[in-house]
DSSP file (Angstrom, degrees, kcal/mol; ACC not computed):
  #  RESIDUE AA STRUCTURE BP1 BP2  ACC     N-H-->O    O-->H-N    N-H-->O    O-->H-N    TCO  KAPPA ALPHA  PHI   PSI    X-CA   Y-CA   Z-CA
    1    1 A M              0   0    0      0, 0.0   104,-0.2     0, 0.0     2,-0.1   0.000 360.0 360.0 360.0 140.9  165.4  -62.3  196.9
    2    2 A S        -     0   0    0    102,-0.5     2,-0.2     1,-0.1   101,-0.0  -0.388 360.0 -95.4 -69.2 152.8  168.7  -60.7  197.0
    3    3 A E        -     0   0    0     -2,-0.1     2,-0.6   100,-0.1    99,-0.1  -0.467  31.3-138.0 -69.6 137.6  171.7  -62.9  197.6
    4    4 A I        -     0   0    0     -2,-0.2     2,-0.2    -3,-0.1    -1,-0.1  -0.876  21.6-158.3 -95.6 124.6  172.9  -63.2  201.2
    5    5 A T        -     0   0    0     -2,-0.6     2,-0.6    21,-0.1    20,-0.3  -0.649  17.0-114.9-101.6 162.8  176.6  -63.1  201.4
    6    6 A H  S   >S-     0   0    0     -2,-0.2     5,-1.2    18,-0.1     4,-0.4  -0.859  71.8 -26.1-100.2 118.2  178.8  -64.4  204.2
    7    7 A G  T > 5S-     0   0    0     -2,-0.6     3,-0.9     3,-0.2    17,-0.2   0.115  92.0 -64.1  71.9 174.6  180.8  -61.8  206.2
    8    8 A S  T 3 5S+     0   0    0     15,-0.4    -1,-0.2     1,-0.3    92,-0.1   0.755 137.2  44.8 -71.2 -23.5  182.0  -58.4  205.0
    9    9 A A  T 3 5S-     0   0    0      2,-0.2    -1,-0.3    -3,-0.2    -2,-0.2   0.372 113.8-113.9-100.1   3.2  184.3  -59.9  202.4
   10   10 A G  T < 5S+     0   0    0     -3,-0.9     2,-0.3    -4,-0.4    -3,-0.2   0.845  75.0 123.3  69.8  36.3  181.7  -62.4  201.1
   11   11 A R      < -     0   0    0     -5,-1.2    -1,-0.2    -6,-0.1    -2,-0.2  -0.865  65.3 -97.4-128.2 161.2  183.7  -65.5  202.3
   12   12 A E    >   -     0   0    0     -2,-0.3     3,-1.7     1,-0.1     5,-0.2  -0.386  52.4 -87.7 -73.0 152.3  183.0  -68.4  204.6
   13   13 A A  T 3  S+     0   0    0      1,-0.3    -1,-0.1     7,-0.1     7,-0.1  -0.364 111.6   5.2 -60.0 132.4  184.2  -68.4  208.2
   14   14 A G  T 3  S+     0   0    0      1,-0.1    -1,-0.3     4,-0.1     6,-0.1   0.645  96.9 153.5  69.3  14.8  187.8  -69.6  208.6
   15   15 A G    X   -     0   0    0     -3,-1.7     3,-1.6     4,-0.1    -1,-0.1   0.032  64.3 -85.6 -69.7-179.8  188.2  -69.9  204.8
   16   16 A A  T 3  S+     0   0    0      1,-0.3    -1,-0.1     3,-0.0    -2,-0.0   0.666 118.7  74.4 -63.9 -16.9  191.5  -69.7  202.8
   17   17 A D  T 3  S-     0   0    0      1,-0.2    -1,-0.3    -5,-0.2    -2,-0.1   0.446 112.6 -88.6 -81.9   3.9  191.2  -66.0  202.7
   18   18 A G  S <  S-     0   0    0     -3,-1.6    -1,-0.2    -4,-0.0    -4,-0.1  -0.863  74.4  -5.8 128.2-160.2  192.2  -65.5  206.4
   19   19 A P  S    S-     0   0    0      0, 0.0    -4,-0.1     0, 0.0    -2,-0.0  -0.205  82.7 -82.7 -69.9 163.6  190.5  -65.4  209.8
   20   20 A A        -     0   0    0     -7,-0.1    -7,-0.1    -6,-0.1    -8,-0.1  -0.334  50.6-109.9 -62.8 142.5  186.7  -65.5  210.2
   21   21 A P        -     0   0    0      0, 0.0     3,-0.1     0, 0.0    -1,-0.1  -0.269  19.3-120.3 -69.5 163.9  185.0  -62.1  209.8
   22   22 A A  S    S+     0   0    0      1,-0.2    92,-3.0    91,-0.1     2,-0.4   0.565 101.1  40.9 -82.9  -9.4  183.5  -60.3  212.8
   23   23 A F  E    S+A  113   0A   0     90,-0.2   -15,-0.4    67,-0.1     2,-0.4  -0.961  70.1 176.5-141.1 120.0  180.0  -60.3  211.2
   24   24 A E  E     -A  112   0A   0     88,-2.0    88,-2.5    -2,-0.4     2,-0.4  -0.963  13.5-157.2-128.0 142.0  178.6  -63.2  209.2
   25   25 A I  E     -A  111   0A   0     -2,-0.4    86,-0.2   -20,-0.3    -2,-0.0  -0.970  10.2-177.8-120.6 132.4  175.3  -63.8  207.6
   26   26 A Y  E     -A  110   0A   0     84,-2.7    84,-2.9    -2,-0.4   -21,-0.1  -0.995  26.2-122.6-128.7 127.9  173.8  -67.2  206.8
   27   27 A P  E     -A  109   0A   0      0, 0.0    82,-0.3     0, 0.0    80,-0.0  -0.385  18.2-157.0 -66.5 145.8  170.5  -67.8  205.1
   28   28 A V  E     -A  108   0A   0     80,-2.7    80,-0.6    -2,-0.1    13,-0.1  -0.975  19.2-131.0-122.7 113.3  168.0  -69.9  207.0
   29   29 A P        -     0   0    0      0, 0.0     2,-0.7     0, 0.0    11,-0.5  -0.326  16.0-119.9 -68.2 145.7  165.4  -71.6  204.7
   30   30 A D  B     +H   39   0B   0     76,-0.1     9,-0.2     9,-0.1     7,-0.0  -0.773  29.6 179.6 -83.8 115.9  161.7  -71.3  205.4
   31   31 A K        +     0   0    0      7,-3.3     8,-0.1    -2,-0.7    -1,-0.1  -0.030  35.5 135.5-104.3  29.3  160.5  -74.9  205.9
   32   32 A G        -     0   0    0      6,-0.2     5,-0.2     1,-0.1     2,-0.2  -0.075  36.5-160.3 -74.5 176.3  157.0  -73.8  206.6
   33   33 A D  B >   -I   36   0C   0      3,-1.5     3,-1.8     4,-0.1    -1,-0.1  -0.512  53.3 -52.9-134.9-159.4  153.7  -75.2  205.3
   34   34 A G  T 3  S+     0   0    0      1,-0.3     3,-0.1    -2,-0.2    -2,-0.1   0.656 129.5  62.4 -61.8 -15.5  150.1  -73.9  205.0
   35   35 A R  T 3  S-     0   0    0      1,-0.3     2,-0.3     0, 0.0    -1,-0.3   0.679 118.3 -86.7 -83.5 -18.9  150.1  -73.0  208.7
   36   36 A G  B <   -I   33   0C   0     -3,-1.8    -3,-1.5     2,-0.0    -1,-0.3  -0.886  63.7 -26.1 141.9-174.5  152.9  -70.5  208.4
   37   37 A S        -     0   0    0     -2,-0.3     2,-0.3    -5,-0.2    -4,-0.1  -0.301  44.1-171.8 -72.1 155.0  156.7  -70.1  208.4
   38   38 A A        -     0   0    0     -6,-0.1    -7,-3.3     2,-0.0     2,-0.4  -0.897   2.9-176.1-150.3 118.8  159.1  -72.4  210.2
   39   39 A F  B     -H   30   0B   0     -2,-0.3     2,-0.5    -9,-0.2    -9,-0.1  -0.950   8.1-161.5-119.5 137.8  162.8  -71.7  210.5
   40   40 A F        -     0   0    0    -11,-0.5     2,-0.1    -2,-0.4     3,-0.0  -0.967  17.3-135.6-120.9 117.0  165.3  -74.0  212.1
   41   41 A L        -     0   0    0     -2,-0.5     2,-0.3     1,-0.1   -13,-0.1  -0.405  23.5-110.7 -73.8 143.7  168.6  -72.5  213.2
   42   42 A N    >>  -     0   0    0      1,-0.1     3,-1.2    -2,-0.1     4,-0.9  -0.554  22.3-134.6 -67.8 130.4  171.8  -74.4  212.4
   43   43 A E  H 3> S+     0   0    0     -2,-0.3     4,-2.6     1,-0.3     5,-0.2   0.708  99.6  72.5 -66.9 -16.4  173.3  -75.7  215.7
   44   44 A D  H 3> S+     0   0    0      1,-0.2     4,-2.7     2,-0.2    -1,-0.3   0.886  93.8  53.4 -61.9 -37.6  176.7  -74.4  214.7
   45   45 A A  H <> S+     0   0    0     -3,-1.2     4,-1.6     2,-0.2    -1,-0.2   0.915 111.3  45.2 -65.0 -41.6  175.6  -70.9  215.3
   46   46 A I  H  X S+     0   0    0     -4,-0.9     4,-1.7     2,-0.2    -2,-0.2   0.908 113.1  50.2 -67.0 -42.0  174.4  -71.8  218.8
   47   47 A R  H  < S+     0   0    0     -4,-2.6    -2,-0.2     1,-0.2    -1,-0.2   0.915 108.0  53.9 -59.5 -43.4  177.6  -73.7  219.5
   48   48 A W  H  < S+     0   0    0     -4,-2.7    -1,-0.2     1,-0.2    -2,-0.2   0.855 107.0  52.0 -59.3 -37.1  179.7  -70.7  218.3
   49   49 A L  H  < S-     0   0    0     -4,-1.6     2,-0.4     1,-0.2    -1,-0.2   0.863  93.6-160.7 -69.6 -35.4  177.9  -68.5  220.8
   50   50 A G     <  +     0   0    0     -4,-1.7     2,-0.2    -3,-0.1    -1,-0.2  -0.735  59.2  17.7  88.7-139.9  178.6  -70.8  223.7
   51   51 A E  S    S-     0   0    0     -2,-0.4     2,-0.8    85,-0.1    -4,-0.0  -0.482  75.3-133.9 -68.9 131.5  176.3  -70.3  226.7
   52   52 A V        +     0   0    0     -2,-0.2    84,-0.2     1,-0.2     3,-0.1  -0.805  34.4 165.1 -87.3 111.4  173.1  -68.4  226.0
   53   53 A R        +     0   0    0     82,-2.7     2,-0.3    -2,-0.8    83,-0.2   0.622  64.7  22.3-102.6 -19.5  172.9  -65.8  228.8
   54   54 A E  E     -B  135   0A   0     81,-1.5    81,-2.3    84,-0.1     2,-0.4  -0.990  57.8-179.8-150.5 140.7  170.2  -63.6  227.3
   55   55 A L  E     +B  134   0A   0     -2,-0.3     2,-0.3    79,-0.2    79,-0.2  -0.990   8.9 173.0-140.6 130.1  167.5  -63.9  224.7
   56   56 A H  E     -B  133   0A   0     77,-2.4    77,-3.0    -2,-0.4     2,-0.5  -0.993  18.5-149.3-138.4 151.9  165.1  -61.3  223.5
   57   57 A V  E     +B  132   0A   0     -2,-0.3     2,-0.3    75,-0.2    75,-0.2  -0.963  24.1 165.5-120.8 128.2  162.5  -61.0  220.8
   58   58 A V  E     -B  131   0A   0     73,-2.6    73,-3.2    -2,-0.5     2,-0.3  -0.924  26.5-136.4-136.5 162.7  161.6  -57.8  219.1
   59   59 A A  E     -B  130   0A   0     -2,-0.3     2,-0.5    71,-0.2    71,-0.2  -0.856  12.4-143.0-111.5 153.0  159.8  -56.6  215.9
   60   60 A I        -     0   0    0     69,-2.3    69,-0.5    -2,-0.3     3,-0.1  -0.975  19.1-141.5-116.6 115.3  161.0  -53.8  213.6
   61   61 A A    >   -     0   0    0     -2,-0.5     3,-2.4     1,-0.2    62,-0.4  -0.348  41.7 -74.9 -72.6 154.7  158.2  -51.7  212.3
   62   62 A P  T 3  S+     0   0    0      0, 0.0    62,-0.2     0, 0.0    -1,-0.2  -0.254 120.3  11.4 -53.6 130.3  158.4  -50.5  208.7
   63   63 A G  T 3  S+     0   0    0     60,-2.8     2,-0.2     1,-0.3    61,-0.1   0.311 105.1 116.4  86.1  -8.0  160.9  -47.7  208.2
   64   64 A K    <   -     0   0    0     -3,-2.4    59,-2.1    59,-0.1     2,-0.4  -0.499  53.0-140.2 -99.6 163.3  162.4  -48.2  211.7
   65   65 A V  E     -C  122   0A   0     57,-0.2     2,-0.4    -2,-0.2    57,-0.2  -0.942   9.9-168.7-125.6 140.9  165.9  -49.3  212.9
   66   66 A R  E     +C  121   0A   0     55,-2.5    55,-2.7    -2,-0.4     2,-0.6  -0.961  62.4  21.1-121.8 147.3  167.1  -51.6  215.6
   67   67 A G  E     +C  120   0A   0     -2,-0.4    53,-0.3    53,-0.2     3,-0.1  -0.893  40.7 160.4 108.3-120.0  170.7  -51.8  216.7
   68   68 A N  E     +     0   0A   0     51,-1.4    79,-1.5    -2,-0.6     2,-0.3   0.918  62.1  89.2  55.7  45.6  173.2  -49.0  216.0
   69   69 A H  E     -CD 119 146A   0     50,-1.6    50,-1.8    77,-0.3     2,-0.3  -0.938  59.4-147.2-153.9 174.5  175.4  -50.3  218.7
   70   70 A M  E     - D   0 145A   0     75,-1.9    75,-2.6    -2,-0.3     2,-0.5  -0.969  15.4-133.9-144.6 159.7  178.2  -52.7  219.6
   71   71 A H  E     - D   0 144A   0     -2,-0.3    45,-3.6    46,-0.2    46,-0.3  -0.956   6.4-151.8-114.5 133.4  179.1  -54.7  222.7
   72   72 A H  S    S+     0   0    0     71,-3.4    -1,-0.1    -2,-0.5    72,-0.1   0.837  90.2  17.6 -73.1 -32.3  182.6  -54.7  224.0
   73   73 A E  S    S+     0   0    0     70,-0.3     2,-0.3    42,-0.1    -1,-0.1   0.720 106.6  74.4-113.6 -27.5  182.6  -58.1  225.6
   74   74 A R        -     0   0    0     69,-0.2    -3,-0.2    40,-0.1     2,-0.2  -0.676  59.5-138.6-108.0 149.1  179.7  -60.3  224.3
   75   75 A R        -     0   0    0     -2,-0.3    61,-1.4   -26,-0.2     2,-0.4  -0.590  20.4-154.4 -87.9 155.9  179.0  -62.2  221.2
   76   76 A E  E     -EF 113 135A   0     37,-2.2    37,-2.9    -2,-0.2     2,-0.5  -0.989  15.5-163.4-132.7 145.1  175.5  -62.2  219.6
   77   77 A V  E     -EF 112 134A   0     57,-2.7    57,-2.7    -2,-0.4     2,-0.5  -0.996  20.7-170.6-119.0 121.1  173.6  -64.6  217.3
   78   78 A I  E     -EF 111 133A   0     33,-2.6    33,-2.7    -2,-0.5     2,-0.5  -0.953  10.2-161.2-120.2 122.3  170.7  -62.8  215.8
   79   79 A F  E     -EF 110 132A   0     53,-3.2    53,-2.7    -2,-0.5     2,-0.4  -0.863  12.4-171.6 -98.5 134.1  167.9  -64.6  213.8
   80   80 A V  E     -EF 109 131A   0     29,-2.8    29,-2.0    -2,-0.5     2,-0.4  -0.991  10.3-169.7-128.6 126.6  165.8  -62.3  211.5
   81   81 A S  E     +EF 108 130A   0     49,-2.2    49,-2.3    -2,-0.4     2,-0.3  -0.931  18.2 178.3-110.1 142.6  162.6  -63.3  209.6
   82   82 A Y  E     -EF 107 129A   0     25,-2.5    25,-2.1    -2,-0.4     2,-0.3  -0.968  28.9-167.2-143.0 154.2  161.4  -60.8  207.0
   83   83 A D  E    S+E  106   0A   0     45,-1.4     2,-0.3    -2,-0.3    44,-0.3  -0.752  82.9   9.0-142.4  91.2  158.6  -60.4  204.5
   84   84 A G  E    S-E  105   0A   0     21,-3.3    21,-3.1    -2,-0.3     2,-0.3  -0.868 115.8 -27.0 142.8-106.1  159.5  -57.4  202.3
   85   85 A A  E     -E  104   0A   0     -2,-0.3    39,-1.3    19,-0.3    40,-0.9  -0.999  47.4-174.1-148.0 142.9  162.9  -55.8  202.6
   86   86 A I  E     -EG 103 123A   0     17,-2.5    17,-2.7    -2,-0.3     2,-0.4  -1.000  11.6-151.0-139.2 140.8  165.5  -55.4  205.2
   87   87 A E  E     -EG 102 122A   0     35,-2.5    35,-2.9    -2,-0.4     2,-0.4  -0.916  10.9-164.4-110.7 139.1  168.8  -53.5  205.3
   88   88 A I  E     -EG 101 121A   0     13,-2.9    13,-2.6    -2,-0.4     2,-0.4  -0.981   6.8-177.2-124.8 130.9  171.7  -54.7  207.4
   89   89 A A  E     +EG 100 120A   0     31,-2.4    31,-2.1    -2,-0.4     2,-0.3  -0.974   8.1 162.8-126.7 144.3  174.7  -52.5  208.2
   90   90 A W  E     -EG  99 119A   0      9,-1.8     9,-3.3    -2,-0.4     2,-0.4  -0.987  23.6-155.6-156.0 157.2  177.8  -53.4  210.2
   91   91 A R  E     - G   0 118A   0     27,-1.7    27,-1.5    -2,-0.3     7,-0.1  -0.978  24.5-133.7-135.3 118.4  181.4  -52.1  210.8
   92   92 A E    >   -     0   0    0      5,-0.4     3,-2.0    -2,-0.4    25,-0.1  -0.329  42.5 -76.8 -70.5 155.5  184.1  -54.6  211.9
   93   93 A P  T 3  S+     0   0    0      0, 0.0    -1,-0.1     0, 0.0     3,-0.1  -0.231 117.3  11.1 -53.1 134.2  186.4  -53.7  214.7
   94   94 A G  T 3  S+     0   0    0      1,-0.3     2,-0.3    22,-0.2    -2,-0.1   0.463 103.5 116.8  78.7   0.9  189.1  -51.2  213.8
   95   95 A S    <   -     0   0    0     -3,-2.0    -1,-0.3     1,-0.1    -4,-0.0  -0.754  51.9-162.7-105.3 148.5  187.5  -50.4  210.4
   96   96 A D        +     0   0    0     -2,-0.3     2,-0.5    -3,-0.1    -1,-0.1   0.441  67.7  99.3 -97.6  -5.6  186.2  -47.1  209.2
   97   97 A R        -     0   0    0     -5,-0.1     2,-0.5     1,-0.0    -5,-0.4  -0.712  61.5-152.2 -90.7 124.8  184.2  -48.9  206.4
   98   98 A T        -     0   0    0     -2,-0.5     2,-0.3    -7,-0.1    -7,-0.2  -0.848  11.0-148.9 -96.0 128.0  180.5  -49.6  206.9
   99   99 A E  E     - E   0  90A   0     -9,-3.3    -9,-1.8    -2,-0.5     2,-0.4  -0.732  13.4-165.9 -92.6 145.6  179.2  -52.6  205.0
  100  100 A L  E     + E   0  89A   0     -2,-0.3     2,-0.4   -11,-0.2   -11,-0.2  -0.998   9.9 179.1-136.4 132.0  175.6  -52.6  203.8
  101  101 A R  E     - E   0  88A   0    -13,-2.6   -13,-2.9    -2,-0.4     2,-0.4  -0.985   9.6-161.1-128.1 142.0  173.4  -55.4  202.5
  102  102 A R  E     - E   0  87A   0     -2,-0.4     2,-0.4   -15,-0.2   -15,-0.2  -0.990   7.7-170.8-121.2 133.3  169.8  -55.2  201.4
  103  103 A I  E     - E   0  86A   0    -17,-2.7   -17,-2.5    -2,-0.4     2,-0.3  -0.986   4.7-169.4-126.2 132.9  167.7  -58.4  201.2
  104  104 A E  E     + E   0  85A   0     -2,-0.4  -102,-0.5   -19,-0.2     2,-0.4  -0.884  44.2  32.9-122.3 153.5  164.2  -58.5  199.6
  105  105 A G  E    S- E   0  84A   0    -21,-3.1   -21,-3.3    -2,-0.3     2,-0.4  -0.898  96.4 -41.2 114.6-140.1  161.5  -61.0  199.5
  106  106 A H  E    S+ E   0  83A   0     -2,-0.4     2,-0.3   -23,-0.2   -23,-0.2  -0.999  82.4  81.1-131.8 132.1  160.5  -63.5  202.2
  107  107 A G  E     - E   0  82A   0    -25,-2.1   -25,-2.5    -2,-0.4     2,-0.3  -0.989  56.0 -97.4 170.3-159.7  162.9  -65.5  204.3
  108  108 A G  E     -AE  28  81A   0    -80,-0.6   -80,-2.7    -2,-0.3     2,-0.3  -0.982  23.0-177.0-152.1 156.4  165.2  -65.7  207.3
  109  109 A F  E     -AE  27  80A   0    -29,-2.0   -29,-2.8    -2,-0.3     2,-0.4  -0.980  19.6-132.4-150.8 162.2  168.8  -65.4  208.1
  110  110 A V  E     -AE  26  79A   0    -84,-2.9   -84,-2.7    -2,-0.3     2,-0.5  -0.966  14.4-159.6-116.7 136.6  171.2  -65.6  211.0
  111  111 A A  E     -AE  25  78A   0    -33,-2.7   -33,-2.6    -2,-0.4     2,-0.6  -0.970   4.0-157.0-113.5 127.5  173.9  -63.0  211.8
  112  112 A K  E     -AE  24  77A   0    -88,-2.5   -88,-2.0    -2,-0.5     2,-0.5  -0.917  16.9-168.2 -99.5 123.0  176.9  -64.1  214.0
  113  113 A I  E     -AE  23  76A   0    -37,-2.9   -37,-2.2    -2,-0.6   -90,-0.2  -0.954  10.0-150.9-126.0 119.7  178.4  -61.0  215.6
  114  114 A E    >   -     0   0    0    -92,-3.0     3,-0.9    -2,-0.5   -43,-0.2  -0.400  41.6 -80.1 -77.5 160.1  181.8  -60.8  217.4
  115  115 A P  T 3  S+     0   0    0      0, 0.0   -43,-0.2     0, 0.0    -1,-0.2  -0.215 114.9  27.1 -57.1 153.2  182.4  -58.2  220.2
  116  116 A R  T 3  S+     0   0    0    -45,-3.6     2,-0.6     1,-0.2   -22,-0.2   0.681  87.1 130.3  64.3  22.5  183.2  -54.6  219.1
  117  117 A T    <   -     0   0    0     -3,-0.9   -46,-0.2   -46,-0.3   -25,-0.2  -0.923  53.8-139.7-105.7 112.4  181.3  -55.0  215.8
  118  118 A L  E     + G   0  91A   0    -27,-1.5   -27,-1.7    -2,-0.6     2,-0.3  -0.433  32.3 172.3 -65.7 141.3  178.8  -52.2  215.2
  119  119 A H  E     +CG  69  90A   0    -50,-1.8   -50,-1.6   -29,-0.2   -51,-1.4  -0.996  15.7 172.6-153.7 151.8  175.6  -53.4  213.7
  120  120 A A  E     -CG  67  89A   0    -31,-2.1   -31,-2.4    -2,-0.3     2,-0.4  -0.982  14.1-153.5-157.1 154.7  172.1  -52.3  212.8
  121  121 A F  E     -CG  66  88A   0    -55,-2.7   -55,-2.5    -2,-0.3     2,-0.4  -0.998   9.0-166.2-133.8 133.8  169.0  -53.6  211.0
  122  122 A R  E     -CG  65  87A   0    -35,-2.9   -35,-2.5    -2,-0.4     2,-1.1  -0.973  24.1-132.5-121.7 134.5  166.3  -51.5  209.2
  123  123 A N  E     + G   0  86A   0    -59,-2.1   -60,-2.8   -62,-0.4   -37,-0.2  -0.773  31.3 175.8 -79.6 103.4  162.9  -52.7  208.0
  124  124 A A        +     0   0    0    -39,-1.3   -38,-0.2    -2,-1.1    -1,-0.2   0.257  56.5  58.5 -96.1   8.3  163.1  -51.2  204.5
  125  125 A G  S    S-     0   0    0    -40,-0.9   -62,-0.3     2,-0.2   -41,-0.1  -0.424  88.7-108.2-121.7-163.8  159.8  -52.7  203.4
  126  126 A E  S    S+     0   0    0     -2,-0.2   -42,-0.1   -64,-0.1    -3,-0.0   0.567  88.7  84.0-104.1 -15.7  156.1  -52.7  204.4
  127  127 A G  S    S-     0   0    0    -44,-0.3    -2,-0.2     1,-0.2   -42,-0.2  -0.227  88.8 -74.5 -86.2 176.3  156.0  -56.2  205.8
  128  128 A P        -     0   0    0      0, 0.0   -45,-1.4     0, 0.0     2,-0.4  -0.343  34.5-165.6 -71.7 149.1  156.9  -57.6  209.2
  129  129 A V  E     - F   0  82A   0    -69,-0.5   -69,-2.3   -47,-0.2     2,-0.4  -0.986   8.0-169.9-131.5 122.3  160.4  -58.1  210.5
  130  130 A Q  E     -BF  59  81A   0    -49,-2.3   -49,-2.2    -2,-0.4     2,-0.4  -0.913   2.4-163.0-114.9 142.2  160.9  -60.2  213.6
  131  131 A V  E     -BF  58  80A   0    -73,-3.2   -73,-2.6    -2,-0.4     2,-0.5  -0.987  12.0-171.9-131.2 128.3  164.2  -60.5  215.5
  132  132 A V  E     -BF  57  79A   0    -53,-2.7   -53,-3.2    -2,-0.4     2,-0.5  -0.983  16.6-169.4-115.9 120.0  165.4  -63.1  218.0
  133  133 A S  E     -BF  56  78A   0    -77,-3.0   -77,-2.4    -2,-0.5     2,-0.4  -0.928   7.3-177.6-115.8 130.7  168.7  -62.1  219.6
  134  134 A M  E     -BF  55  77A   0    -57,-2.7   -57,-2.7    -2,-0.5     2,-0.3  -0.972   5.5-179.9-124.2 141.8  170.8  -64.4  221.8
  135  135 A S  E     -BF  54  76A   0    -81,-2.3   -82,-2.7    -2,-0.4   -81,-1.5  -0.934  37.0-127.1-138.1 161.5  174.0  -63.4  223.5
  136  136 A N  S    S+     0   0    0    -61,-1.4     2,-0.3    -2,-0.3   -85,-0.1   0.171  94.4  42.7 -94.3  17.7  176.6  -65.0  225.7
  137  137 A G  S    S-     0   0    0    -62,-0.3   -84,-0.1   -83,-0.1     2,-0.1  -0.980  87.9-101.1-153.4 158.1  176.3  -62.2  228.3
  138  138 A R        -     0   0    0     -2,-0.3     2,-0.1     1,-0.1   -84,-0.1  -0.438  53.2 -86.5 -76.2 153.9  173.6  -60.1  230.0
  139  139 A F        +     0   0    0     -2,-0.1    -1,-0.1    -4,-0.1     3,-0.1  -0.423  50.6 176.3 -61.0 132.6  172.9  -56.6  228.8
  140  140 A D    >   -     0   0    0     -2,-0.1     3,-2.1     1,-0.1     4,-0.4  -0.926  25.9-151.9-142.3 112.0  175.2  -54.1  230.5
  141  141 A P  G >  S+     0   0    0      0, 0.0     3,-0.9     0, 0.0    -1,-0.1   0.793  95.6  64.0 -55.5 -28.3  175.1  -50.4  229.5
  142  142 A S  G 3  S+     0   0    0      1,-0.2    -3,-0.0    -3,-0.1     0, 0.0   0.694 107.3  41.3 -73.2 -16.9  178.7  -50.0  230.5
  143  143 A E  G <  S+     0   0    0     -3,-2.1   -71,-3.4   -71,-0.0     2,-0.5   0.293 100.2  86.4-111.1   9.1  179.8  -52.5  227.8
  144  144 A T  E <   -D   71   0A   0     -3,-0.9     2,-0.4    -4,-0.4   -73,-0.2  -0.931  55.8-170.3-112.6 131.6  177.4  -51.2  225.0
  145  145 A E  E     -D   70   0A   0    -75,-2.6   -75,-1.9    -2,-0.5     2,-0.4  -0.973  11.3-143.9-123.1 134.2  178.4  -48.3  222.8
  146  146 A Y  E     +D   69   0A   0     -2,-0.4     2,-0.3   -77,-0.2   -77,-0.3  -0.824  25.9 158.1-106.0 137.6  176.0  -46.6  220.4
  147  147 A H        -     0   0    0    -79,-1.5     2,-0.6    -2,-0.4   -28,-0.1  -0.974  41.8-111.5-147.3 143.7  176.9  -45.2  217.0
  148  148 A T        +     0   0    0     -2,-0.3     3,-0.1     1,-0.2   -28,-0.1  -0.684  45.7 151.2 -84.2 117.2  174.5  -44.5  214.1
  149  149 A L  S    S+     0   0    0     -2,-0.6     2,-0.4     1,-0.4    -1,-0.2   0.706  77.3  26.0-105.7 -38.9  175.0  -46.7  211.0
  150  150 A L              0   0    0    -61,-0.1    -1,-0.4   -31,-0.1   -29,-0.1  -0.987 360.0 360.0-126.1 134.9  171.4  -46.6  209.8
  151  151 A A              0   0    0     -2,-0.4   -86,-0.1    -3,-0.1    -1,-0.1   0.393 360.0 360.0-111.2 360.0  169.1  -43.6  210.5
């Protein structure tokens, strides 16, 4: 499995290198058994989000992309489980630089996403990718902006 780094600069939130990044990725170990996978989210991610106002669950078919957007006002915590390969792209507020990570194998991760952070996820493998997205606000088309990071 490829290494999962934290944030666009590969540092921990609030570390000595400055303020927390607008996009952070944390691995979530699979604690499953013979019945299947089992992932348990760190309560810090939920606490960071605050009130959960919306939750949705989607799958990403092989070769397809979800995201390619940002929200002006709301934070998101996104849990992703994958079996194969997934590509993650994001652009922090005020930046022209798109960050890209590819993760291969089997596992899960959480992405913490600040407002105004463009983000997208691609199923770059043949296996399933499942996404659980939570946000501290309801979907509102007037505060969502679309830009292509992954095609």
